[in-house]
N, C-alpha and C positions, 0 to 999 in steps of 0.2 A: 096340877095334872095336865092342863091344856098346853102349858109351855113345853113340858116334856114330850108330848106328842108332837108338836110343831118341831122341835129340835130333832127328834128321831125321824121325822119326814124329810128334813133337810139332809140328814145323814144318808138316808136311803136314797134320795135323788142324786147326791154327790156320787155315791158308790155306784148307782146305775150309770150315770155318765162316765166314769172311770172304766166300767165295764165295757161299755159301747166303744171307747177309744181303744182299749185292749184288743177287742174283736176285730176291729179294723186294722190295726197293725198285724195282727196274727194272720188275717186273711191275706194281707199283701206279702207275708213273708213265706207263707205255706207253698212249697214248690211241688211240681209233679215228681214224686219220688219212687213211684212204682214203675217197674218195667212195662207193665201192661199199658200204661198211658203213653210211654215213650215209643213203644213198639207201635202202637195205634197212629201216632204221628209219622212214624217212619213209613208205614204202609201208605199213608195218604201222600207223602212226599213221593214214594215209587209210583203210585198210581198217577199222580199228576205229571211226573216225568214221562211215563208212558204215553199219556194222553198227548202231551206237548210233541214228543217224538213223532207219533203217528200223524198229528195235525200238520207238521212241517216236513213230513216224508223222510225222517231220520230213522236210523236203525237203533232200537232201544239198548240192545246189546253193545253197540259201539258208541252211542252218544248219550245214553241215559244218565251216566255218571256226571257229565257237564250240567245237566238240568238239575240233578239232585244236589250237586254242590252249591249251585247258585241259589236254589230254594233254600237250603240250610242256611247259606250265608245271609240272605236277606231277611229270613226269619229271626235269627239271632241279632241281626241289626235292629229289626223292628221292635223287638222286646228287650234290647240292651242286655242280652245274656251271653255267656261264653259257651254254655253247655245246655243241651235240651233239658237236662235235669234241674236247671235253674229257673225255668220257666215257672211263674207263679200259677198255681192250680187255678186260680180265679180265670186265668187267660187260656186255659186249655182248649175250650171250644172256640174261642176266637182265633187261636193259632190254627185250628183246623180249617177255619173258613178262610183265613189267609192263604194256606197252602192250597186249597181248592180252587182260589181265584188268581193264583200267582202266574205271572207271565212276565217275559223279559225279551224284548226284541234284541237287546245286547248279546244275549246268550245265543239266541237263534244266529245272529250274524257271526258270533265267534265260531259256532260249530260249522256253519257253512264255509267259512274261511278256512277252517282246519281241513275240511273235506275237499277244498279246492273249488267250491262253487259259490 
């Protein structure tokens, strides 16, 4: 009977390890798939663009799109995704922090050059 209990313990341990590996794989592959999360990131991008336009004296209506495009480009590059819905769900909060702290002197220079200044 003692041998049977040891064997069962080993089986349970092996199954537990497999479950943990599966959980890790699943966690990495689960992406933001609801529009609520995508819209939340979109609002953050718009808000960051507005802040940067105001900070650098640009019109959001005229120049906000340049900032929004640059933020999306850099966000997609940061997380190696082609579409925001491909973002792993585990990175949702980090993506928001990335957006909130995003800045690009290149984009500022491009907008100034386009405006002739």
